C-alpha positions in Angstrom: 6.2 12.0 -3.9 6.4 10.7 0.1 7.4 7.2 -1.0 9.8 7.7 -4.0 11.9 10.0 -1.7 11.4 7.5 1.4 9.5 10.9 4.0 8.7 8.7 6.0 7.0 11.1 8.6 4.6 11.6 5.6 3.5 7.6 6.2 1.5 8.6 8.1 -0.6 9.0 5.0 0.4 6.7 3.1 -1.6 4.6 5.4 -4.2 6.3 5.7 -5.4 7.2 2.2 -4.8 3.8 1.9 -7.0 2.7 3.7 -9.8 4.9 3.1 -9.0 4.5 -0.6 -8.3 0.9 -1.3 -9.4 1.0 -5.7 -7.3 3.5 -5.8 -4.8 2.8 -3.3 -3.6 -0.7 -6.5 -1.1 1.6 -7.9 0.1 2.8 -4.4 0.3 -0.5 -3.2 2.8 -0.8 -6.3 4.9 2.1 -6.1 5.4 0.6 -2.0 6.4 -2.5 -3.2 8.8 -1.0 -6.3 11.0 0.7 -4.3 12.3 -2.3 -2.1 12.3 -0.3 1.1 11.4 -2.3 4.0 9.6 -0.3 6.2 7.7 1.0 3.2 7.0 -2.7 1.9 5.6 -3.4 5.7 3.8 0.1 5.4 1.8 -2.3 2.4 1.8 -5.4 3.9 0.3 -3.8 7.5 -2.2 -1.5 5.2 -3.3 -4.7 2.5 -3.9 -6.8 6.2 -6.3 -4.4 7.4 -8.4 -4.3 4.6 -7.8 -7.4 2.7 -11.7 -8.0 3.5 -13.2 -5.6 2.8 -10.8 -5.0 -0.4 -13.2 -5.0 -3.9 -11.8 -8.2 -4.5 -10.2 -8.0 -8.4 -8.4 -5.1 -6.6 -7.7 -7.0 -3.4 -6.0 -9.7 -5.5 -4.5 -8.0 -8.1 -2.1 -6.3 -5.0 -2.0 -8.9 -3.6 0.4 -10.4 -6.8 2.5 -7.2 -5.7 2.4 -8.5 -2.5 3.5 -12.2 -2.2 
């Protein structure tokens, strides 16, 4: 709902989830990108940059395909 309604006050919660639940966050990365909101897309890219080295390789590949 945060992503769907662009509730920017809760983006810190989305960021926390993506940073600490990399595999479970794959769907959320997709939702951030499909909304075509520049702020949401920047959030997704920032989170990936922070965790890409410690992500599972297959999960990282999927997220990179969505983002790049």
